[in-house]
One Martini backbone bead per residue (centre of mass of N, CA, C, O) as a GRO file, in nm:
protein
  252
    1UNK     BB    1   4.818  -1.550 -11.676
    2UNK     BB    2   4.526  -1.401 -11.624
    3UNK     BB    3   4.262  -1.274 -11.771
    4UNK     BB    4   4.057  -1.018 -11.704
    5UNK     BB    5   3.826  -1.111 -11.922
    6UNK     BB    6   3.784  -1.371 -11.795
    7UNK     BB    7   3.581  -1.592 -11.628
    8UNK     BB    8   3.767  -1.637 -11.384
    9UNK     BB    9   3.795  -1.347 -11.296
   10UNK     BB   10   3.498  -1.282 -11.253
   11UNK     BB   11   3.454  -1.492 -11.029
   12UNK     BB   12   3.663  -1.382 -10.829
   13UNK     BB   13   3.526  -1.106 -10.790
   14UNK     BB   14   3.257  -1.206 -10.670
   15UNK     BB   15   3.374  -1.346 -10.415
   16UNK     BB   16   3.497  -1.095 -10.298
   17UNK     BB   17   3.239  -0.920 -10.280
   18UNK     BB   18   3.079  -1.115 -10.093
   19UNK     BB   19   3.272  -1.094  -9.848
   20UNK     BB   20   3.236  -0.761  -9.834
   21UNK     BB   21   2.954  -0.772  -9.767
   22UNK     BB   22   2.680  -0.766  -9.555
   23UNK     BB   23   2.633  -1.088  -9.564
   24UNK     BB   24   2.859  -1.129  -9.399
   25UNK     BB   25   3.007  -1.237  -9.131
   26UNK     BB   26   3.054  -1.161  -8.806
   27UNK     BB   27   3.275  -0.975  -8.611
   28UNK     BB   28   3.484  -1.022  -8.318
   29UNK     BB   29   3.600  -0.781  -8.077
   30UNK     BB   30   3.879  -0.812  -7.869
   31UNK     BB   31   3.998  -0.692  -7.568
   32UNK     BB   32   4.308  -0.638  -7.420
   33UNK     BB   33   4.505  -0.644  -7.161
   34UNK     BB   34   4.751  -0.527  -7.018
   35UNK     BB   35   5.034  -0.657  -6.887
   36UNK     BB   36   5.041  -0.507  -6.616
   37UNK     BB   37   4.746  -0.583  -6.528
   38UNK     BB   38   4.787  -0.883  -6.536
   39UNK     BB   39   5.000  -0.898  -6.323
   40UNK     BB   40   4.839  -0.763  -6.087
   41UNK     BB   41   4.607  -0.969  -6.086
   42UNK     BB   42   4.785  -1.218  -6.018
   43UNK     BB   43   4.896  -1.106  -5.744
   44UNK     BB   44   4.623  -1.063  -5.601
   45UNK     BB   45   4.521  -1.354  -5.626
   46UNK     BB   46   4.751  -1.481  -5.463
   47UNK     BB   47   4.724  -1.326  -5.203
   48UNK     BB   48   4.430  -1.411  -5.138
   49UNK     BB   49   4.489  -1.710  -5.130
   50UNK     BB   50   4.696  -1.703  -4.902
   51UNK     BB   51   4.509  -1.579  -4.684
   52UNK     BB   52   4.301  -1.812  -4.686
   53UNK     BB   53   4.501  -2.034  -4.615
   54UNK     BB   54   4.597  -1.909  -4.346
   55UNK     BB   55   4.318  -1.903  -4.208
   56UNK     BB   56   4.265  -2.203  -4.223
   57UNK     BB   57   4.520  -2.298  -4.074
   58UNK     BB   58   4.471  -2.145  -3.813
   59UNK     BB   59   4.199  -2.277  -3.741
   60UNK     BB   60   4.308  -2.565  -3.747
   61UNK     BB   61   4.549  -2.522  -3.530
   62UNK     BB   62   4.329  -2.313  -3.356
   63UNK     BB   63   4.038  -2.415  -3.232
   64UNK     BB   64   4.026  -2.236  -2.942
   65UNK     BB   65   3.956  -1.947  -3.014
   66UNK     BB   66   3.648  -1.952  -2.990
   67UNK     BB   67   3.643  -2.065  -2.700
   68UNK     BB   68   3.780  -1.822  -2.573
   69UNK     BB   69   3.567  -1.619  -2.645
   70UNK     BB   70   3.336  -1.764  -2.498
   71UNK     BB   71   3.465  -1.754  -2.215
   72UNK     BB   72   3.477  -1.447  -2.197
   73UNK     BB   73   3.173  -1.394  -2.231
   74UNK     BB   74   3.086  -1.562  -1.992
   75UNK     BB   75   3.248  -1.407  -1.775
   76UNK     BB   76   3.106  -1.139  -1.835
   77UNK     BB   77   2.810  -1.237  -1.774
   78UNK     BB   78   2.869  -1.333  -1.483
   79UNK     BB   79   2.959  -1.058  -1.370
   80UNK     BB   80   2.699  -0.910  -1.444
   81UNK     BB   81   2.513  -1.091  -1.277
   82UNK     BB   82   2.643  -1.032  -1.001
   83UNK     BB   83   2.585  -0.727  -1.006
   84UNK     BB   84   2.274  -0.752  -1.028
   85UNK     BB   85   2.239  -0.920  -0.771
   86UNK     BB   86   2.355  -0.708  -0.578
   87UNK     BB   87   2.149  -0.487  -0.655
   88UNK     BB   88   1.903  -0.646  -0.572
   89UNK     BB   89   1.975  -0.691  -0.273
   90UNK     BB   90   1.996  -0.394  -0.205
   91UNK     BB   91   1.705  -0.316  -0.276
   92UNK     BB   92   1.571  -0.519  -0.089
   93UNK     BB   93   1.685  -0.402   0.173
   94UNK     BB   94   1.560  -0.125   0.136
   95UNK     BB   95   1.262  -0.222   0.119
   96UNK     BB   96   1.257  -0.357   0.397
   97UNK     BB   97   1.329  -0.099   0.560
   98UNK     BB   98   1.085   0.066   0.460
   99UNK     BB   99   0.869  -0.133   0.563
  100UNK     BB  100   0.948  -0.116   0.863
  101UNK     BB  101   0.912   0.190   0.892
  102UNK     BB  102   0.615   0.185   0.815
  103UNK     BB  103   0.514   0.000   1.039
  104UNK     BB  104   0.610   0.182   1.269
  105UNK     BB  105   0.438   0.428   1.187
  106UNK     BB  106   0.169   0.290   1.211
  107UNK     BB  107   0.194   0.210   1.512
  108UNK     BB  108   0.228   0.504   1.606
  109UNK     BB  109  -0.039   0.602   1.493
  110UNK     BB  110  -0.222   0.419   1.664
  111UNK     BB  111  -0.114   0.516   1.939
  112UNK     BB  112  -0.194   0.811   1.891
  113UNK     BB  113  -0.497   0.762   1.867
  114UNK     BB  114  -0.537   0.650   2.149
  115UNK     BB  115  -0.438   0.902   2.293
  116UNK     BB  116  -0.642   1.096   2.176
  117UNK     BB  117  -0.890   0.956   2.302
  118UNK     BB  118  -0.796   0.992   2.593
  119UNK     BB  119  -0.779   1.303   2.584
  120UNK     BB  120  -1.074   1.347   2.515
  121UNK     BB  121  -1.186   1.221   2.766
  122UNK     BB  122  -1.034   1.408   2.967
  123UNK     BB  123  -1.167   1.665   2.853
  124UNK     BB  124  -1.454   1.598   2.929
  125UNK     BB  125  -1.406   1.579   3.228
  126UNK     BB  126  -1.306   1.870   3.267
  127UNK     BB  127  -1.563   2.001   3.174
  128UNK     BB  128  -1.739   1.883   3.392
  129UNK     BB  129  -1.580   1.997   3.632
  130UNK     BB  130  -1.622   2.296   3.544
  131UNK     BB  131  -1.929   2.289   3.558
  132UNK     BB  132  -1.944   2.220   3.852
  133UNK     BB  133  -1.780   2.464   3.973
  134UNK     BB  134  -1.981   2.676   3.846
  135UNK     BB  135  -2.239   2.540   4.015
  136UNK     BB  136  -2.122   2.630   4.300
  137UNK     BB  137  -2.401   2.737   4.456
  138UNK     BB  138  -2.628   2.822   4.690
  139UNK     BB  139  -2.870   2.788   4.453
  140UNK     BB  140  -2.899   2.500   4.424
  141UNK     BB  141  -3.065   2.259   4.287
  142UNK     BB  142  -3.276   2.068   4.451
  143UNK     BB  143  -3.310   1.870   4.693
  144UNK     BB  144  -3.096   1.968   4.925
  145UNK     BB  145  -2.880   2.039   4.677
  146UNK     BB  146  -2.921   1.791   4.493
  147UNK     BB  147  -2.748   1.683   4.181
  148UNK     BB  148  -2.741   1.604   3.829
  149UNK     BB  149  -2.463   1.582   3.605
  150UNK     BB  150  -2.415   1.473   3.302
  151UNK     BB  151  -2.576   1.238   3.160
  152UNK     BB  152  -2.422   0.944   3.009
  153UNK     BB  153  -2.478   0.728   2.718
  154UNK     BB  154  -2.321   0.424   2.594
  155UNK     BB  155  -2.240   0.198   2.339
  156UNK     BB  156  -2.014  -0.096   2.388
  157UNK     BB  157  -2.226  -0.326   2.306
  158UNK     BB  158  -2.476  -0.536   2.225
  159UNK     BB  159  -2.536  -0.555   2.572
  160UNK     BB  160  -2.385  -0.268   2.644
  161UNK     BB  161  -2.358   0.008   2.882
  162UNK     BB  162  -2.244   0.335   2.947
  163UNK     BB  163  -2.203   0.527   3.247
  164UNK     BB  164  -2.212   0.891   3.319
  165UNK     BB  165  -2.179   1.095   3.626
  166UNK     BB  166  -2.262   1.401   3.815
  167UNK     BB  167  -2.260   1.466   4.158
  168UNK     BB  168  -2.410   1.730   4.360
  169UNK     BB  169  -2.360   1.980   4.627
  170UNK     BB  170  -2.475   2.247   4.747
  171UNK     BB  171  -2.330   2.498   4.888
  172UNK     BB  172  -2.097   2.459   5.145
  173UNK     BB  173  -2.064   2.157   5.244
  174UNK     BB  174  -2.094   2.064   5.556
  175UNK     BB  175  -2.231   1.800   5.465
  176UNK     BB  176  -2.264   1.463   5.442
  177UNK     BB  177  -2.340   1.268   5.178
  178UNK     BB  178  -2.566   0.978   5.199
  179UNK     BB  179  -2.602   0.711   4.954
  180UNK     BB  180  -2.754   0.612   4.638
  181UNK     BB  181  -2.756   0.456   4.324
  182UNK     BB  182  -3.005   0.447   4.052
  183UNK     BB  183  -3.091   0.239   3.760
  184UNK     BB  184  -3.330   0.288   3.497
  185UNK     BB  185  -3.401   0.053   3.240
  186UNK     BB  186  -3.534   0.084   2.918
  187UNK     BB  187  -3.660  -0.198   2.731
  188UNK     BB  188  -3.637  -0.412   2.432
  189UNK     BB  189  -3.793  -0.752   2.430
  190UNK     BB  190  -3.956  -0.928   2.213
  191UNK     BB  191  -4.160  -0.675   2.177
  192UNK     BB  192  -4.110  -0.584   2.477
  193UNK     BB  193  -4.146  -0.395   2.757
  194UNK     BB  194  -3.885  -0.308   3.004
  195UNK     BB  195  -3.769  -0.296   3.349
  196UNK     BB  196  -3.451  -0.213   3.484
  197UNK     BB  197  -3.266  -0.258   3.796
  198UNK     BB  198  -2.987  -0.068   3.925
  199UNK     BB  199  -2.934  -0.253   4.161
  200UNK     BB  200  -3.022  -0.526   4.267
  201UNK     BB  201  -3.133  -0.673   4.550
  202UNK     BB  202  -2.904  -0.925   4.512
  203UNK     BB  203  -2.656  -0.773   4.443
  204UNK     BB  204  -2.293  -0.753   4.438
  205UNK     BB  205  -2.295  -0.419   4.343
  206UNK     BB  206  -2.372  -0.216   4.584
  207UNK     BB  207  -2.102  -0.063   4.629
  208UNK     BB  208  -2.090   0.091   4.347
  209UNK     BB  209  -2.372   0.270   4.435
  210UNK     BB  210  -2.240   0.432   4.647
  211UNK     BB  211  -2.268   0.740   4.841
  212UNK     BB  212  -1.997   0.996   4.934
  213UNK     BB  213  -2.024   1.347   5.001
  214UNK     BB  214  -1.997   1.711   4.971
  215UNK     BB  215  -1.979   1.814   4.665
  216UNK     BB  216  -1.873   1.554   4.482
  217UNK     BB  217  -1.946   1.281   4.233
  218UNK     BB  218  -1.812   1.031   4.031
  219UNK     BB  219  -1.992   0.811   3.801
  220UNK     BB  220  -1.905   0.480   3.665
  221UNK     BB  221  -2.010   0.227   3.408
  222UNK     BB  222  -2.132  -0.111   3.337
  223UNK     BB  223  -2.404  -0.256   3.160
  224UNK     BB  224  -2.572  -0.572   3.158
  225UNK     BB  225  -2.778  -0.719   2.929
  226UNK     BB  226  -2.978  -0.899   2.775
  227UNK     BB  227  -3.000  -1.084   2.514
  228UNK     BB  228  -3.158  -0.867   2.269
  229UNK     BB  229  -3.152  -0.609   2.418
  230UNK     BB  230  -3.282  -0.279   2.409
  231UNK     BB  231  -3.217   0.064   2.451
  232UNK     BB  232  -3.402   0.367   2.544
  233UNK     BB  233  -3.379   0.431   2.861
  234UNK     BB  234  -3.210   0.634   3.126
  235UNK     BB  235  -3.240   0.644   3.485
  236UNK     BB  236  -3.125   0.858   3.741
  237UNK     BB  237  -3.090   0.798   4.099
  238UNK     BB  238  -3.099   0.972   4.416
  239UNK     BB  239  -3.060   0.818   4.727
  240UNK     BB  240  -3.211   0.873   5.065
  241UNK     BB  241  -3.344   0.646   5.251
  242UNK     BB  242  -3.529   0.576   4.978
  243UNK     BB  243  -3.516   0.869   4.868
  244UNK     BB  244  -3.564   1.096   4.629
  245UNK     BB  245  -3.326   1.370   4.540
  246UNK     BB  246  -3.247   1.282   4.244
  247UNK     BB  247  -3.286   1.327   3.867
  248UNK     BB  248  -3.209   1.163   3.540
  249UNK     BB  249  -3.219   1.162   3.182
  250UNK     BB  250  -3.135   0.926   2.898
  251UNK     BB  251  -3.071   0.875   2.566
  252UNK     BB  252  -2.923   0.654   2.325
   0.00000   0.00000   0.00000
């Protein structure tokens, strides 16, 4: 048995104190899970692995699963496309019908505008007739009671003018007036003034300018001028046996 005071005992005590000092190596303390938790962890890991293996086997044994889903989606998209196509065709049909209705309304509107112009022309004529009947008095002016009412001139083309006039005979109208109408048109052509007489001496339209009435006669027609000629003034003359019985002028 060693003596406590021996050198061997002193050396042994120093070694023991060095091991227990701060300079001794660090110790790592690890905590361990309880056995029930370890068992539960192993069970869950095994179940997860089994699920993954089953999913892989299912996909490997049934590779058409994704293809079936793709076919279903494709069928759904095709059905939706057919519905949209049907809706588009329906809307297109409605738009075409609306356009046809609009074209019909436009055509009707144009026809109505033409009718309005015709009615306006008829209204002007009625006013002229009314003015004529209001002026049928015994003291009608003009030689021998013949006068020209409402001479009107309109440009209807580049070298065409339309004339309209109302000729009346005042008084009781016991006698038939027989004569003819003559139109003198003052024109400007090539920088020079010229006078044109309608109808001409050898014109085939002599019958159109003949007059024969007791109370009144309306005369209208179209005069064709030489190309490039512009009209300045039109003078209407009522002739009886070559003598002027009434006359009136109108500017274009």
